[in-house]
C-alpha positions as CSV (number, residue, x, y, z in Angstrom):
1,M,50.1,132.5,2.9
2,T,50.8,131.4,-0.8
3,K,54.5,130.6,0.2
4,K,53.3,128.7,3.2
5,L,50.9,126.5,1.2
6,I,53.6,125.9,-1.5
7,F,56.0,124.8,1.4
8,I,53.3,122.5,2.9
9,S,52.7,120.9,-0.5
10,L,56.4,120.3,-1.2
11,L,56.7,118.9,2.3
12,M,53.8,116.5,1.6
13,L,55.3,115.4,-1.7
14,W,58.6,114.8,0.1
15,L,56.9,112.9,2.8
16,L,55.1,110.6,0.3
17,N,58.3,110.0,-1.5
18,C,60.0,109.0,1.9
19,I,57.0,106.7,2.7
20,A,57.4,105.0,-0.7
21,Q,61.1,104.4,0.0
22,D,61.0,103.6,3.7
23,V,60.3,99.9,3.5
24,D,62.9,97.4,4.8
25,L,62.9,94.6,2.4
26,N,65.2,92.6,4.8
27,N,62.3,92.5,7.3
28,F,59.4,92.3,4.8
29,K,56.3,90.4,6.0
30,Y,53.4,91.9,4.1
31,L,52.0,95.1,2.5
32,Q,49.4,96.9,4.4
33,S,47.2,100.2,4.1
34,S,47.6,103.3,6.0
35,G,46.0,106.8,6.8
36,N,42.2,107.1,6.7
37,I,40.0,104.5,5.1
38,P,38.5,106.1,2.0
39,E,34.8,106.6,1.5
40,D,34.7,103.9,-1.2
41,F,35.3,101.3,1.5
42,T,33.3,102.9,4.4
43,S,30.3,103.9,2.6
44,L,27.3,101.3,2.3
45,F,26.4,99.8,-1.0
46,S,22.8,101.1,-0.7
47,K,24.1,104.7,-0.2
48,K,26.4,104.4,-3.2
49,F,23.6,103.0,-5.3
50,E,21.1,105.9,-4.3
51,Q,23.9,108.5,-5.2
52,D,24.5,106.9,-8.6
53,K,20.9,106.3,-9.5
54,G,20.2,110.0,-9.1
55,M,22.7,110.7,-12.0
56,I,20.6,108.6,-14.4
57,S,19.2,111.0,-17.2
58,K,15.4,111.4,-16.9
59,E,15.5,111.7,-20.7
60,D,16.4,108.1,-21.2
61,K,13.8,105.6,-22.2
62,R,12.3,103.8,-19.3
63,S,13.9,100.5,-20.5
64,V,17.3,102.1,-20.6
65,R,16.9,103.7,-17.1
66,K,15.8,100.3,-15.8
67,S,18.9,98.6,-17.4
68,K,21.3,101.4,-16.0
69,E,19.8,100.9,-12.5
70,K,20.2,97.3,-12.7
71,F,23.9,97.8,-13.7
72,L,24.5,100.2,-10.9
73,M,22.9,98.0,-8.5
74,E,24.9,95.0,-9.4
75,S,28.3,96.8,-9.9
76,N,28.1,98.7,-6.7
77,F,27.3,95.5,-4.8
78,Y,30.1,93.4,-6.3
79,I,32.7,96.2,-6.2
80,D,31.8,96.7,-2.6
81,Q,32.5,93.0,-2.0
82,I,35.9,93.3,-3.6
83,L,36.8,96.5,-1.6
84,L,36.0,94.9,1.6
85,S,37.4,91.5,0.9
86,G,40.7,92.3,2.6
87,R,42.4,91.9,-0.9
88,I,42.5,95.6,-1.8
89,L,45.2,98.1,-0.4
90,F,45.1,101.9,-0.1
91,N,47.9,104.3,0.8
92,D,50.4,101.6,0.9
93,P,53.8,102.3,-0.8
94,V,52.7,100.7,-4.0
95,S,49.3,102.4,-4.5
96,Q,51.0,105.7,-3.3
97,Y,53.4,105.3,-6.2
98,I,50.5,104.5,-8.7
99,N,48.8,107.6,-7.6
100,R,51.9,109.8,-8.1
101,V,52.3,108.2,-11.6
102,A,48.7,109.2,-12.2
103,D,49.3,112.7,-11.0
104,T,52.1,113.1,-13.5
105,L,50.1,111.5,-16.3
106,L,47.1,113.7,-15.7
107,Q,49.0,116.9,-15.1
108,A,47.2,118.6,-18.0
109,N,43.8,117.3,-17.0
110,P,43.4,118.0,-13.1
111,S,39.6,117.8,-13.3
112,L,39.8,114.2,-14.5
113,R,42.4,113.4,-12.0
114,K,40.2,114.4,-9.2
115,E,37.4,111.9,-10.3
116,L,39.8,108.9,-10.1
117,R,40.9,106.6,-7.1
118,F,43.7,104.2,-7.5
119,Y,44.1,101.0,-5.3
120,V,46.3,97.9,-5.3
121,A,44.8,94.3,-5.5
122,K,46.8,91.6,-3.6
123,S,46.9,89.4,-6.8
124,P,49.9,88.0,-8.5
125,S,48.2,87.9,-11.9
126,V,49.0,90.5,-14.3
127,N,46.0,92.6,-14.7
128,A,44.2,95.9,-14.0
129,F,40.5,96.8,-13.7
130,S,38.5,100.0,-14.1
131,T,35.0,100.8,-12.9
132,D,32.5,103.3,-14.0
133,K,32.8,104.9,-10.5
134,G,36.4,106.1,-11.1
135,I,37.9,103.3,-9.1
136,I,40.9,101.7,-10.8
137,M,42.6,98.7,-9.4
138,V,46.0,97.5,-10.3
139,N,47.2,93.9,-9.5
140,L,50.6,93.5,-7.7
141,G,51.3,91.0,-10.3
142,L,51.2,93.6,-13.0
143,I,53.5,96.1,-11.1
144,A,55.9,93.0,-10.5
145,Q,56.3,92.5,-14.3
146,L,56.7,96.0,-15.6
147,E,60.0,97.4,-16.7
148,N,59.6,101.1,-16.1
149,E,57.3,103.8,-15.0
150,A,56.2,104.9,-18.6
151,Q,54.8,101.4,-19.1
152,L,52.7,101.8,-16.0
153,A,51.6,105.2,-17.2
154,Y,50.2,103.6,-20.4
155,V,48.3,100.9,-18.6
156,L,46.7,103.6,-16.5
157,A,45.8,105.6,-19.5
158,H,44.0,102.6,-21.0
159,E,42.1,102.0,-17.7
160,I,41.3,105.8,-17.5
161,I,39.7,105.6,-20.9
162,H,37.4,102.7,-19.8
163,Y,36.1,104.9,-17.0
164,V,35.8,108.1,-19.3
165,K,33.9,106.2,-21.9
166,K,31.7,104.3,-19.4
167,H,32.8,101.0,-21.1
168,N,31.5,98.7,-18.3
169,M,28.0,100.3,-18.3
170,N,27.8,100.4,-22.2
171,L,28.8,96.8,-22.5
172,F,26.3,95.8,-19.9
173,L,23.5,97.7,-21.8
174,E,24.8,96.2,-25.2
175,K,24.7,92.8,-23.8
176,N,21.0,93.2,-22.8
177,N,20.2,94.3,-26.3
178,I,22.1,91.5,-27.8
179,F,20.6,88.7,-25.7
180,K,17.1,90.1,-25.9
181,G,17.2,90.4,-29.7
182,Q,16.9,94.0,-29.8
183,D,18.4,96.7,-32.0
184,G,19.1,94.4,-35.1
185,Y,20.2,91.4,-33.0
186,K,16.9,89.5,-33.4
187,K,17.9,87.1,-36.1
188,L,21.2,86.0,-34.5
189,S,21.5,82.6,-33.1
190,L,22.7,82.1,-29.4
191,S,26.4,81.4,-30.5
192,E,26.2,84.4,-32.8
193,R,25.1,86.6,-29.9
194,Y,28.1,85.4,-27.8
195,F,30.4,86.3,-30.7
196,A,28.7,89.7,-31.0
197,T,29.3,90.3,-27.3
198,N,33.0,89.4,-27.6
199,F,33.2,91.7,-30.7
200,R,31.8,94.6,-28.7
201,N,34.1,94.0,-25.9
202,R,37.2,93.8,-28.3
203,E,35.9,97.2,-29.9
204,M,35.9,98.9,-26.3
205,E,39.5,97.4,-25.5
206,S,40.9,98.8,-28.9
207,E,39.2,102.1,-28.2
208,A,40.8,102.2,-24.7
209,D,44.1,101.5,-26.4
210,K,43.7,104.1,-29.1
211,L,42.4,106.9,-26.9
212,G,44.5,106.1,-23.9
213,L,47.4,106.7,-26.2
214,E,46.1,109.8,-28.1
215,D,44.1,111.6,-25.5
216,I,46.1,110.9,-22.3
217,Y,49.5,109.2,-22.8
218,L,50.6,111.6,-25.7
219,Q,49.8,114.6,-23.5
220,S,52.5,113.6,-21.1
221,N,56.2,113.5,-21.4
222,Y,56.5,109.6,-21.2
223,S,58.6,107.8,-23.7
224,L,57.2,106.3,-26.8
225,K,59.9,103.7,-27.2
226,V,58.9,101.6,-24.2
227,L,55.4,101.1,-25.4
228,D,56.3,98.0,-27.3
229,G,57.4,96.5,-24.0
230,V,53.8,96.8,-22.4
231,F,52.7,94.3,-24.9
232,D,55.5,92.1,-24.2
233,V,54.5,92.1,-20.5
234,L,50.9,91.0,-21.6
235,Q,52.3,88.4,-23.9
236,Y,54.6,86.8,-21.3
237,S,52.3,87.5,-18.3
238,Y,52.3,83.8,-17.4
239,L,56.1,83.7,-16.9
240,P,58.1,84.3,-13.6
241,F,59.6,87.7,-12.8
242,D,62.7,86.6,-14.9
243,D,63.8,83.6,-17.0
244,A,67.0,82.9,-15.2
245,V,68.7,79.3,-15.3
246,F,67.7,77.4,-12.1
247,D,70.7,76.3,-10.0
248,T,70.4,72.6,-10.1
249,T,72.6,72.5,-6.8
250,F,70.2,75.0,-5.1
251,F,68.8,72.4,-2.6
252,E,71.9,70.3,-2.5
253,S,74.7,70.2,0.0
254,A,78.3,69.4,-0.1
255,F,77.4,65.7,0.6
256,M,74.0,65.3,-1.0
257,H,73.6,65.4,-4.7
258,F,70.4,64.6,-6.7
259,P,70.4,62.0,-9.5
260,Q,70.9,63.3,-12.9
261,S,67.7,61.7,-13.9
262,Y,65.9,64.5,-11.8
263,F,67.0,67.2,-14.2
264,L,65.9,67.9,-17.9
265,K,68.4,67.9,-20.6
266,T,66.2,70.3,-22.6
267,I,63.5,72.7,-21.4
268,N,60.4,73.9,-23.1
269,A,60.8,76.9,-25.3
270,I,58.9,80.1,-24.4
271,K,56.2,80.4,-26.9
272,G,54.1,83.3,-25.8
273,E,51.6,83.4,-28.5
274,E,50.5,86.9,-29.6
275,D,48.4,86.0,-32.5
276,Y,45.2,84.0,-31.9
277,D,41.6,83.6,-32.9
278,E,40.2,86.9,-31.7
279,T,36.5,85.8,-32.2
280,K,36.7,83.5,-29.0
281,S,38.3,86.2,-26.9
282,I,37.0,89.5,-25.2
283,H,40.5,91.2,-26.0
284,P,42.0,91.8,-29.5
285,S,45.1,89.8,-30.1
286,I,48.3,91.1,-28.6
287,K,49.8,91.2,-32.3
288,S,46.9,93.4,-33.6
289,R,47.1,95.7,-30.5
290,R,51.0,95.9,-30.8
291,E,50.7,96.7,-34.5
292,I,48.1,99.5,-34.1
293,M,50.2,101.1,-31.4
294,R,53.2,101.1,-33.7
295,L,51.4,102.7,-36.4
296,S,49.9,105.4,-34.2
297,V,53.4,106.4,-32.8
298,S,55.6,105.8,-35.9
299,E,55.6,109.4,-37.0
300,K,55.6,110.9,-33.4
301,P,58.9,112.3,-32.1
302,N,60.3,111.0,-28.9
303,V,62.3,114.1,-28.0
304,N,62.3,115.0,-24.4
305,R,60.2,112.0,-23.6
306,K,61.3,109.9,-20.6
307,D,61.1,106.3,-19.2
308,F,61.1,107.8,-15.8
309,I,59.7,111.1,-14.7
310,L,59.7,110.2,-11.0
311,P,62.9,108.9,-9.6
312,K,63.9,105.6,-11.1
313,E,64.8,104.2,-7.7
314,D,61.2,104.8,-6.6
315,F,60.0,102.3,-9.4
316,T,62.6,99.9,-8.6
317,K,61.7,99.7,-5.0
318,V,58.0,99.6,-5.5
319,R,58.5,96.8,-8.2
320,A,60.5,94.9,-5.6
321,L,57.6,95.3,-3.0
322,A,55.1,94.1,-5.5
323,R,57.3,91.1,-6.3
324,F,57.6,90.2,-2.6
325,E,54.0,90.5,-1.9
326,S,53.2,88.5,-5.0
327,I,55.4,85.7,-3.6
328,H,53.5,86.0,-0.3
329,Q,50.3,85.6,-2.3
330,Y,51.7,82.7,-4.2
331,V,52.2,80.7,-1.0
332,I,48.6,81.6,0.3
333,L,47.3,80.2,-3.0
334,R,49.4,77.1,-2.7
335,D,51.4,77.9,-5.9
336,Y,54.6,76.6,-4.3
337,G,56.4,76.2,-7.6
338,N,56.2,79.8,-8.4
339,A,56.9,80.9,-4.9
340,I,60.1,79.0,-4.9
341,Y,61.3,80.0,-8.2
342,N,60.5,83.6,-8.0
343,S,62.1,83.8,-4.5
344,F,65.1,82.0,-6.1
345,I,65.3,84.9,-8.6
346,M,64.8,87.6,-6.0
347,L,67.6,86.1,-3.8
348,K,70.1,87.0,-6.5
349,E,69.4,90.6,-5.8
350,Y,68.7,90.1,-2.0
351,P,71.0,87.3,-0.8
352,G,70.1,85.9,2.5
353,N,66.7,87.8,2.7
354,K,64.7,86.3,5.6
355,F,61.2,86.6,3.9
356,L,62.5,85.0,0.7
357,E,64.3,82.1,2.5
358,T,61.3,81.5,4.7
359,A,58.9,81.4,1.7
360,I,61.1,78.7,0.1
361,A,61.3,76.8,3.4
362,Y,57.7,76.8,4.1
363,S,56.8,75.8,0.4
364,L,59.2,72.8,0.7
365,Y,57.6,71.9,4.0
366,A,54.0,72.2,2.5
367,I,54.9,70.1,-0.6
368,S,56.3,67.3,1.7
369,E,53.0,67.3,3.6
370,Y,51.0,67.1,0.5
371,K,53.2,64.3,-1.0
372,I,53.2,62.3,2.3
373,D,49.4,62.7,2.4
374,G,49.1,61.2,-1.1
375,Q,47.4,64.3,-2.5
376,S,47.6,65.1,-6.2
377,M,50.4,67.5,-6.9
378,D,48.2,69.3,-9.5
379,K,46.7,71.0,-6.4
380,I,49.8,72.8,-5.5
381,Y,51.9,73.4,-8.6
382,T,51.5,73.2,-12.4
383,S,52.6,70.1,-14.2
384,Y,56.2,70.5,-15.4
385,K,54.9,69.6,-18.9
386,K,53.0,72.7,-19.1
387,I,55.9,75.0,-17.9
388,E,57.8,77.0,-20.4
389,G,61.3,78.4,-19.8
390,Q,64.0,77.9,-17.2
391,S,61.5,77.3,-14.2
392,Q,60.6,74.1,-15.8
393,Q,63.8,72.6,-14.4
394,L,62.5,73.4,-10.8
395,F,59.0,72.1,-11.5
396,F,60.5,68.8,-12.8
397,L,62.8,68.4,-9.8
398,L,59.8,68.9,-7.5
399,H,58.0,66.3,-9.5
400,S,60.8,63.8,-9.3
401,I,61.5,63.9,-5.6
402,K,59.8,60.8,-4.1
403,K,57.4,61.3,-1.2
404,D,59.5,59.6,1.3
405,D,62.5,61.8,0.3
406,M,60.8,65.1,0.3
407,P,60.6,65.6,4.1
408,A,64.4,65.3,4.4
409,I,64.9,67.9,1.6
410,A,62.5,70.2,3.3
411,L,64.1,69.6,6.8
412,H,67.7,70.3,5.5
413,Y,66.5,73.7,3.9
414,V,64.3,74.7,6.9
415,W,67.2,73.9,9.3
416,K,69.6,76.1,7.5
417,V,67.1,79.0,7.7
418,H,66.6,78.2,11.4
419,Q,70.4,78.6,11.9
420,Q,70.3,82.0,10.4
421,Y,67.3,83.0,12.5
422,P,67.3,80.8,15.7
423,Q,64.9,83.3,17.6
424,D,62.2,83.3,14.9
425,E,59.3,81.4,16.4
426,F,57.6,80.5,13.2
427,I,60.7,79.0,11.6
428,T,61.4,77.1,14.8
429,L,57.8,75.8,14.6
430,L,58.5,74.9,10.9
431,C,61.6,72.9,12.1
432,D,59.4,71.0,14.5
433,K,56.8,70.2,11.9
434,S,59.5,69.1,9.5
435,F,61.0,66.8,11.9
436,D,57.6,65.3,12.6
437,N,57.1,64.7,8.8
438,L,60.5,62.9,8.7
439,I,60.2,60.7,11.7
440,N,56.5,60.2,12.5
441,K,55.1,60.2,8.9
442,S,57.9,59.0,6.9
443,K,59.2,56.6,9.7
444,K,62.9,57.7,9.2
445,T,65.4,57.1,11.9
446,L,69.1,58.0,12.4
447,S,70.2,54.8,11.0
448,D,68.6,55.9,7.6
449,F,71.2,58.6,7.2
450,S,75.1,58.5,7.1
451,R,77.4,60.5,9.1
452,K,80.1,60.0,6.5
453,P,80.4,61.4,3.2
454,K,79.7,59.1,0.1
455,E,83.3,59.2,-0.9
456,E,84.4,58.0,2.5
457,V,81.7,55.3,2.5
458,K,82.9,54.4,-1.1
459,I,86.5,53.9,0.0
460,E,85.5,51.7,3.0
461,I,83.4,49.5,0.7
462,E,86.2,49.2,-1.8
463,N,88.8,48.3,0.8
464,S,86.4,45.6,2.3
465,I,85.8,44.1,-1.3
466,N,89.5,44.0,-2.0
467,T,90.7,42.2,1.1
468,P,92.6,38.9,0.4
469,D,89.9,36.6,1.9
470,T,87.1,38.1,-0.3
471,V,86.8,35.1,-2.6
472,A,86.8,32.6,0.4
473,K,83.7,34.3,2.0
474,G,80.3,32.8,1.6
475,K,77.0,34.2,0.1
476,Y,76.0,36.1,3.1
477,D,79.1,38.3,3.0
478,K,78.4,38.8,-0.8
479,I,74.8,39.9,0.1
480,K,76.2,42.3,2.6
481,K,78.6,43.8,0.1
482,S,75.8,44.0,-2.4
483,K,73.7,46.0,0.0
484,A,76.7,48.2,0.8
485,N,77.0,48.9,-2.9
486,Q,73.4,50.1,-3.1
487,E,74.4,53.0,-0.8
488,L,76.7,54.3,-3.6
489,K,73.9,54.5,-6.1
490,D,72.7,58.0,-7.3
491,D,69.1,57.3,-6.3
492,N,70.1,56.6,-2.6
493,Y,71.3,60.3,-2.4
494,I,68.9,61.0,0.5
495,K,71.2,58.7,2.7
496,Y,73.7,61.6,2.8
497,A,71.2,64.4,3.4
498,F,72.3,65.2,6.9
499,V,76.0,64.5,6.8
500,D,76.8,68.1,7.5
501,L,73.7,68.8,9.9
502,L,74.5,65.6,12.1
503,K,77.7,67.4,13.1
504,D,75.5,70.1,14.5
505,A,74.8,69.3,18.3
506,A,71.5,71.1,18.4
507,F,70.3,69.3,15.3
508,L,71.4,65.8,16.5
509,E,70.0,66.5,19.8
510,L,66.5,67.4,18.6
511,F,66.6,64.5,16.1
512,T,67.3,62.0,18.9
513,R,64.6,63.5,21.1
514,K,62.1,63.4,18.3
515,I,62.9,59.7,17.7
516,D,62.7,58.9,21.4
517,K,59.4,60.4,21.8
518,F,58.1,58.6,18.7
519,N,59.5,55.3,19.9
520,E,57.8,55.9,23.4
521,K,54.6,56.5,21.7
522,E,54.9,53.3,19.5
523,K,55.8,51.3,22.6
524,I,52.6,52.0,24.3
525,Q,50.3,49.2,23.3
526,L,47.0,48.7,25.0
527,S,45.9,45.4,26.3
528,D,42.7,44.0,24.8
529,K,40.8,45.1,28.0
530,E,42.4,48.6,27.8
531,S,41.5,48.8,24.0
532,R,37.9,47.8,24.6
533,L,37.7,50.5,27.5
534,A,39.3,53.2,25.3
535,Y,36.9,52.2,22.4
536,K,33.8,52.5,24.8
537,K,35.0,55.8,26.1
538,E,35.4,57.2,22.6
539,K,31.9,55.9,21.7
540,R,30.4,57.5,24.9
541,E,32.0,60.8,23.9
542,E,30.6,60.6,20.4
543,R,27.1,59.9,21.8
544,K,27.5,62.9,24.3
545,I,28.5,65.2,21.3
546,K,25.5,63.9,19.3
547,K,23.0,64.4,22.1
548,Y,24.3,67.6,23.9
549,G,26.8,68.9,21.4
550,A,30.6,69.6,21.6
551,A,31.9,71.0,24.8
552,L,35.0,73.0,23.8
553,G,35.6,75.2,26.9
554,I,36.8,78.2,24.8
555,D,36.4,81.7,26.2
556,T,37.1,84.0,23.4
557,V,36.7,83.7,19.5
558,L,37.7,86.1,16.8
559,L,35.0,86.0,14.2
560,I,36.0,87.0,10.7
561,D,33.7,89.0,8.3
562,P,30.3,87.2,8.9
563,F,28.3,87.0,5.5
564,Y,24.7,87.0,4.7
565,F,23.3,86.4,1.2
566,V,19.6,86.6,0.3
567,I,18.8,84.8,-3.0
568,D,15.6,84.6,-4.9
569,Q,15.8,81.8,-7.5
570,R,12.8,82.9,-9.3
571,K,14.5,85.9,-10.7
572,K,17.3,86.0,-13.4
573,E,19.5,88.0,-11.3
574,N,18.9,86.1,-8.1
575,M,20.9,88.2,-5.5
576,S,18.7,90.4,-3.4
577,F,21.2,93.1,-3.0
578,F,19.6,95.4,-0.4
579,D,18.3,92.7,1.8
580,S,21.7,90.9,1.7
581,E,23.4,94.1,3.1
582,N,20.6,95.0,5.6
583,K,20.6,91.4,7.0
584,R,24.3,91.2,7.1
585,L,24.3,94.1,9.5
586,D,21.5,92.7,11.5
587,F,23.3,89.3,11.5
588,T,26.3,90.8,13.3
589,T,23.9,92.3,16.1
590,K,22.4,88.8,16.5
591,L,25.8,87.2,16.8
592,N,26.8,89.6,19.6
593,K,23.5,89.2,21.5
594,N,23.7,85.3,21.3
595,A,27.4,85.2,22.3
596,L,26.5,87.3,25.3
597,R,23.6,84.8,26.3
598,A,26.0,81.9,26.1
599,G,28.8,83.6,28.1
600,L,31.1,83.6,25.1
601,N,33.4,86.6,24.3
602,I,33.4,87.2,20.7
603,E,35.3,89.8,18.8
604,I,34.0,90.5,15.2
605,L,36.2,92.0,12.5
606,N,33.4,93.3,10.1
607,P,34.4,95.7,7.3
608,K,30.8,96.9,7.1
609,T,31.1,98.7,10.5
610,L,34.5,100.3,10.0
611,K,34.9,104.0,10.3
612,A,37.5,106.2,8.4
613,D,40.0,106.0,11.3
614,D,39.8,102.2,11.8
615,V,42.7,101.5,9.3
616,Q,44.4,99.1,12.0
617,Q,41.2,96.9,12.0
618,F,41.1,97.1,8.2
619,N,44.7,95.7,8.1
620,D,43.8,93.1,10.8
621,L,41.0,91.9,8.7
622,G,43.2,91.6,5.7
623,R,45.6,89.4,7.7
624,M,42.9,87.2,9.0
625,N,41.2,86.9,5.7
626,D,44.7,85.8,4.2
627,W,44.7,83.1,6.9
628,I,41.1,82.0,6.2
629,E,41.8,81.9,2.5
630,E,44.9,79.8,2.9
631,R,43.1,77.4,5.4
632,F,40.2,76.9,2.9
633,N,42.7,76.4,0.0
634,H,44.2,73.5,1.9
635,E,40.7,71.6,2.1
636,D,41.1,68.6,4.3
637,V,45.0,68.6,4.4
638,E,46.0,69.6,7.8
639,L,49.3,71.4,8.1
640,L,50.9,74.5,9.7
641,P,49.4,77.6,8.0
642,Y,52.0,80.0,6.4
643,E,50.0,82.9,7.9
644,T,50.5,81.6,11.4
645,S,53.1,84.2,12.4
646,N,51.2,87.1,10.6
647,S,47.9,86.2,12.2
648,K,49.5,85.6,15.6
649,K,49.8,89.3,16.4
650,V,46.3,90.1,15.4
651,L,44.9,87.1,17.7
652,E,47.1,88.2,20.6
653,K,45.1,91.6,20.7
654,F,42.0,89.6,21.4
655,N,43.6,87.0,23.6
656,T,42.6,84.0,21.5
657,K,44.0,81.4,19.2
658,H,40.6,80.5,17.7
659,I,39.2,82.0,14.4
660,A,35.6,81.6,13.3
661,W,33.9,82.0,10.0
662,T,30.2,82.0,9.8
663,G,27.3,83.0,7.5
664,V,23.8,82.6,6.4
665,V,22.3,81.9,3.0
666,S,18.6,82.5,2.7
667,M,17.0,81.2,-0.5
668,R,13.5,81.6,-2.0
669,K,13.2,78.6,-4.3
670,K,11.9,78.5,-7.7
671,K,8.7,76.1,-7.9
672,P,8.1,73.5,-10.5
673,M,4.7,75.2,-11.4
674,A,4.4,73.1,-14.5
675,L,4.3,69.9,-12.6
676,Y,1.8,71.3,-10.0
677,I,-0.6,72.3,-12.9
678,I,-0.3,69.1,-14.7
679,A,-0.9,67.1,-11.5
680,S,-4.0,69.2,-10.9
681,V,-5.5,68.5,-14.4
682,I,-4.7,64.9,-14.4
683,M,-5.7,64.3,-10.7
684,P,-8.2,67.1,-9.8
685,L,-8.8,65.4,-6.5
686,Y,-5.4,66.5,-5.4
687,L,-6.0,70.1,-6.0
688,P,-6.6,71.0,-2.4
689,Y,-3.1,69.8,-1.7
690,T,-1.3,71.0,-4.8
691,L,-2.9,74.5,-4.6
692,P,-1.3,75.6,-1.4
693,M,1.9,74.4,-2.6
694,M,1.4,76.4,-5.7
695,I,0.6,79.6,-3.8
696,A,2.7,79.5,-0.6
697,P,6.3,80.7,-1.1
698,S,9.0,78.0,-0.6
699,Y,12.2,78.8,1.2
700,D,15.5,77.2,2.3
701,T,17.8,78.8,5.1
702,Y,21.4,77.6,5.5
703,F,23.7,78.4,8.5
704,Y,27.4,77.7,8.4
705,Y,30.0,78.0,11.2
706,I,33.6,76.8,11.3
707,L,36.0,77.2,14.2
708,F,39.6,76.9,13.5
709,N,42.6,76.6,15.9
710,S,45.1,79.0,14.4
711,E,48.2,77.3,15.6
712,T,47.4,74.0,14.2
713,G,45.1,74.9,11.2
714,K,42.6,72.2,12.5
715,S,38.9,72.7,12.5
716,E,37.6,72.1,16.1
717,L,33.9,72.6,15.2
718,Q,32.0,72.5,11.8
719,L,28.3,73.1,11.6
720,S,26.1,73.2,8.5
721,L,22.5,73.5,9.5
722,Q,19.5,73.7,7.0
723,A,15.7,74.5,7.3
724,N,13.0,74.5,4.8
725,T,11.6,77.8,5.9
726,K,12.3,81.5,5.7
727,D,15.2,83.0,7.7
728,R,13.1,83.8,10.8
729,S,14.9,85.3,13.8
730,D,13.6,82.7,16.2
731,F,15.4,79.7,14.7
732,L,18.4,81.7,13.6
733,N,18.9,82.8,17.1
734,S,18.5,79.2,18.3
735,W,21.2,78.1,15.9
736,M,23.5,80.7,16.9
737,Y,23.0,80.2,20.6
738,Y,23.3,76.5,20.1
739,T,26.7,77.1,18.4
740,M,28.1,79.6,20.9
741,F,27.0,77.2,23.8
742,Q,29.0,74.4,22.4
743,I,32.1,76.7,22.1
744,K,31.7,78.1,25.6
745,N,30.5,75.0,27.5
746,S,33.0,72.5,29.0
747,R,32.1,68.9,29.9
748,K,31.7,68.3,33.6
């Protein structure tokens, strides 16, 4: 039996190793969870709170018990929101690797290992987070920047100490004492109390550094020489994956070249400050943390200690996955400069990679949409003036390209990617949208682009200028020659953008067809009578919508993670946690009932109702939450969402292209009691009117519903309803039915 168990254990380890390696980066799309959903995700917040509450010592003072209960209530609720947001991954290749490193790190402390669960957060920022419940979340951005396994082990050791020492709860209790003026804090001013809070936070961070090293890291066989590099990662966390020189010809072709004015002669040096005023920060300075670490290990031998205990190739593959998914998240977050530059870096290692090429193509397309729309570029990438290192060259180039030129740059790159993957529906759609930007929005035609190389045009112009009869010609010939010379100027580079592509029959045919379609549309001009009739028809439709509501004639809608928040403004912590959870569950029931009444088929992806084996629904929720987040990030800019292809497979399961986001906020308002009392004293005759207002509770209830077309990203229905009353079932049901009816009903 023992041999059998050993064999099974070895087999499981081998399978885990295979899973971590078995990811095809050439066909990468996104990371997703696998296996059973952990109880951390499926258990209700209220259940978790009751379990934790039972562990509070009865020997604590009543005030301490109350503070601990408050901490447990808040932390459980907000951790629950994070876990169910679709942003956290479990049992994916990256979190599998992190768990294996944790196994190695805590080999000498198996009881502590059993208390901990490690998950991955889909965030490109360099960070990790520990909770007092034993949940440790590591951002993909951190994995993407690390240099080796040992550095990851040190970060985990630091976070484990936060858990062991219950730093989050202790800091919460300490903050209560500080701001209530208890335990020696009574005489402190408000600013001094903030400084005291930061000081306690820094103390705990220093303790996590010290004990993480001494009690955990040093008990393992991980190298001491790599620890300095951990603080390099933190110091330069704002930089891309690498600081490689950006190829200024990257977006050029053999015939199109950017003006030299589009490139910087010198770039900003990398500063990476490690010494700063600690009093204004919750973390010790990197310099002081680095120095303390160096002193702690200076006398320690590094014999038999390793950078990698697990196979090095496992780390390399997992870091690549983290970098790919970080690029994915950069696009969703509209950080197109970092998406392009980091993809450029990764293409050196993975040339021709479809995911990386598509990320760049989409980013260029999205930038062209924003430039044409006249949007502030601050929304989609950082000002080049604030960028340090080699990526500044790219950010300056994106800044320099004019809004009318950007669609051509985008189309040229998108078409090149399309040529590599002609069967890919999303890239084909991206081509279509890029052509629309160029022709419909920038008003470009074939005559705006040369079919001959610049050198050939230059020779023709020089030959025409040097003909014997040049002097005899009049001013109009001189004007024509002057205009011809304009074509040779560097800032007219865009004229030669498609010299190579116009030789491609498919490109030329599509370009011509798009122009013909645009011209036909432009030719259609309504007569005065037709214009008046069209205007009247539009107004009639507006009146019908105002009177009867919209009539969209949609059969099925996919509703994503309906929310419900109950807020009491009278209280300092105004979120009513238990009511919010209970009413959120009831809200889902109400949505289903009203959809049934309206004849509308709705499918709800609700993380609160998932069971352990519903991992596919969990992944679907993650995909759709990415789509929703991206769409909200774009605000009022309508463009093809990047998540279109990833969400399409989910939507096909439910036979719809419509995505809905809905929720309720129920708020009990804080009353201006002082005003009521003063009014009653000054004008006692009004007491019969003010007294009910003072006694009766005051509420506001808000209902939100937005319906999106997933293929276009456009919102087809937006409702924001409000009532000065409590969230009674009668009018909530009426709002929901009214919404569902508009979606399902079609105008006769």
